[in-house]
C-alpha positions in Angstrom: 67.0 71.7 14.3 67.9 73.2 17.7 66.8 76.7 16.9 63.4 75.5 15.7 62.9 73.5 18.9 63.8 76.5 21.1 61.4 78.7 19.1 58.7 76.1 19.4 59.2 75.8 23.2 59.1 79.6 23.6 55.9 79.9 21.5 54.2 77.1 23.4 55.1 78.6 26.8 54.9 82.3 26.0 52.1 82.9 28.5 54.3 81.5 31.2 56.8 84.3 30.6 54.6 87.3 30.9 57.5 89.7 31.2 59.1 88.5 28.0 61.0 86.0 25.9 64.4 87.3 24.8 66.5 85.7 22.0 70.2 85.9 21.7 72.4 84.8 18.8 75.2 83.2 20.8 77.3 82.0 17.8 80.0 84.6 18.4 80.8 87.5 20.7 79.8 90.2 18.1 76.6 88.4 17.3 75.8 88.1 21.0 76.6 91.8 21.7 74.3 92.8 18.8 71.5 90.6 20.3 71.9 92.1 23.7 71.7 95.6 22.2 68.6 94.7 20.2 66.9 93.4 23.3 67.9 96.5 25.2 66.3 98.7 22.5 63.1 96.6 22.7 62.9 97.5 26.3 63.6 101.2 25.7 67.1 100.9 27.2 70.2 102.6 25.8 73.5 101.0 25.5 76.6 103.1 25.4 80.0 102.1 24.2 80.7 100.2 27.4 81.2 96.8 25.8 79.4 93.5 25.7 79.8 92.5 29.4 78.6 95.9 30.7 75.7 96.0 28.3 74.8 92.5 29.4 74.9 93.4 33.0 72.6 96.4 32.5 70.2 94.3 30.5 70.1 91.5 33.1 69.6 93.9 36.0 66.6 95.4 34.2 65.1 92.1 33.1 65.7 90.2 36.3 63.9 92.9 38.3 60.8 92.6 36.0 59.3 89.3 36.6 59.2 85.9 34.9 61.3 85.8 31.7 62.8 83.3 29.3 66.3 84.0 27.9 67.1 81.9 24.8 70.8 81.7 23.9 70.9 80.1 20.5 73.9 78.5 18.8 76.2 78.7 21.8 79.1 76.6 20.8 81.6 78.7 22.7 80.5 77.7 26.2 83.4 79.6 27.9 82.0 82.8 26.5 78.4 81.9 27.5 79.6 81.2 31.1 80.5 84.9 31.4 77.2 86.1 30.0 74.3 83.8 31.2 72.8 84.4 34.6 71.9 81.6 36.9 68.4 80.4 36.4 65.9 81.1 39.1 62.2 80.8 39.6 61.8 84.1 37.7 64.5 83.8 35.1 64.6 80.7 32.9 67.5 80.1 30.6 67.4 77.9 27.4 70.7 77.2 25.6 71.1 75.5 22.3 74.5 74.1 21.5 76.2 71.3 19.7 78.6 70.8 22.6 78.5 67.9 25.0 77.0 68.2 28.5 80.3 68.0 30.3 81.0 71.8 30.4 80.7 73.6 33.8 78.0 75.9 32.6 75.8 73.0 31.6 76.3 71.4 35.0 74.3 74.3 36.4 71.3 73.2 34.3 68.1 71.7 35.9 67.5 69.7 32.7 69.5 68.8 29.6 67.7 67.5 26.6 69.9 65.9 23.9 68.4 65.7 20.5 70.0 62.9 18.6 69.5 61.3 15.2 66.0 60.3 14.3 65.2 56.6 13.5 63.6 55.6 10.2 59.9 55.9 11.4 60.4 59.3 13.2 62.5 60.6 10.3 59.9 59.7 7.7 57.2 61.3 9.9 59.3 64.5 10.2 60.1 64.5 6.4 56.4 64.1 5.6 55.6 67.1 7.9 58.2 69.3 6.2 57.0 68.2 2.8 53.5 69.4 3.9 52.1 65.8 3.7 51.8 65.0 7.5 49.4 62.1 8.1 49.3 61.0 4.5 49.9 57.3 3.8 52.8 56.5 1.5 52.7 53.7 -1.1 55.1 50.9 -0.4 57.6 51.9 -3.0 57.7 55.6 -1.8 58.0 54.4 1.8 61.1 52.4 0.8 62.7 55.5 -0.7 61.6 57.7 2.2 63.3 55.3 4.7 66.4 55.2 2.6 66.6 59.0 2.5 66.4 59.5 6.2 68.6 56.6 7.1 71.5 56.7 4.6 74.3 59.1 4.1 74.4 62.1 3.9 71.1 62.6 5.9 71.6 59.8 8.4 68.7 60.8 10.6 69.9 64.3 11.3 66.9 66.5 12.1 68.3 69.7 10.4 69.1 67.7 7.2 65.6 66.2 7.2 64.0 69.7 7.5 66.1 70.9 4.6 65.3 67.9 2.4 61.6 68.1 3.2 61.4 71.8 2.4 63.3 71.3 -0.9 61.0 68.4 -1.8 57.9 70.5 -1.1 59.1 73.5 -3.2 60.5 71.4 -6.0 57.5 69.0 -5.9 59.6 65.9 -6.3 58.8 62.4 -5.0 60.9 60.4 -2.5 62.2 58.2 -5.4 63.1 61.3 -7.5 64.9 63.0 -4.7 66.7 59.8 -3.7 67.9 59.2 -7.3 69.0 62.9 -7.6 71.0 62.6 -4.3 72.5 59.3 -5.4 73.6 60.7 -8.8 75.2 63.8 -7.1 77.1 61.5 -4.7 78.4 59.4 -7.7 79.6 62.6 -9.5 81.4 63.8 -6.4 83.1 60.4 -5.9 84.2 60.3 -9.6 
């Protein structure tokens, strides 16, 4: 889902950020603080017991003085916390934030660009599912295509990119067909409703 897209962007543009790409788990304050400390250690910096905001300030002062960097804040659903941590983007410091929150928060208003990743349609969903199954580019027989489209379109998957990646990975490891997986999913739903 969002994390994979952020990692893909960073990998594709790594050469653009010659002075580093730094990842932060922004799911909670303790996770964010741990990420800040890990990034500080990578740079040979030492953090004291000064707290998350002081450590962050030291890290940002060091990194922002270096050159062109990318700061990736992943899973940032507490945008009020993030607003206290994330520096303003500049020509040398680029910031990428992944969140499930809507774009109406003040911190996101500072963004140059917001990319919303929504649900995938049937064709894009089947293509993604094929890729995660390890079958990208292979043609499906008509019957298998019918079940593949049902899988990505119906509940509980409903075109959600993360769900599609999980289903595709499971199908690859379990070596099951679209029809087999669809029937397995349908029988589990019937058991839960009973």
